[in-house]
C-alpha positions as CSV (number, residue, x, y, z in Angstrom):
1,M,-109.7,13.3,-5.3
2,R,-107.2,16.0,-4.8
3,A,-108.0,19.3,-2.8
4,G,-108.9,22.0,-5.2
5,S,-109.8,19.9,-8.2
6,M,-113.3,20.2,-9.7
7,P,-114.5,17.3,-11.3
8,C,-117.0,17.4,-14.4
9,I,-116.4,21.0,-15.1
10,A,-115.5,22.1,-18.4
11,F,-114.2,25.7,-18.7
12,P,-114.8,27.4,-22.2
13,A,-111.7,28.5,-24.0
14,P,-110.9,32.3,-23.3
15,P,-111.6,34.7,-26.2
16,T,-108.8,35.6,-28.7
17,L,-107.7,39.1,-28.3
18,V,-107.0,41.1,-31.3
19,M,-104.0,43.3,-30.4
20,N,-104.8,46.0,-33.0
21,D,-107.8,47.0,-31.0
22,L,-105.9,46.9,-27.7
23,W,-103.0,49.1,-28.4
24,P,-104.8,52.5,-28.2
25,I,-106.1,51.3,-24.8
26,L,-102.8,50.1,-23.8
27,A,-101.0,53.4,-24.8
28,G,-103.7,55.7,-23.3
29,L,-103.3,54.1,-19.9
30,L,-99.5,54.1,-20.0
31,G,-99.6,57.9,-21.1
32,I,-101.8,58.7,-18.2
33,G,-99.4,57.1,-15.8
34,V,-96.7,58.9,-17.2
35,M,-98.4,62.3,-16.8
36,R,-99.4,61.4,-13.4
37,T,-95.8,60.8,-12.4
38,Y,-94.6,63.9,-14.1
39,E,-97.0,66.0,-12.2
40,R,-96.1,64.4,-9.0
41,T,-92.2,64.7,-9.4
42,T,-92.4,68.4,-10.6
43,G,-94.9,69.6,-8.0
44,V,-97.8,70.6,-9.8
45,P,-100.4,72.1,-7.4
46,G,-103.0,69.8,-6.6
47,A,-101.2,66.6,-7.9
48,V,-100.6,65.3,-4.4
49,P,-103.8,65.9,-2.1
50,G,-102.7,67.7,1.1
51,A,-99.1,68.4,0.0
52,Q,-97.4,71.6,-0.5
53,A,-96.1,72.3,-4.2
54,V,-92.5,71.7,-4.6
55,R,-90.7,75.0,-5.6
56,R,-87.6,74.8,-7.7
């Protein structure tokens, strides 16, 4: 027997994913990430804990 192999264990097939249901979640997460990056790069007060706001 090889190291790391598990005899006699059958794993169930993974569930099928419906992309039409996942697009809103993906878009929301990407949107939050973009807004967070925008806040940090433009110096919105409170965006970076313990840091001074960037003045432009």
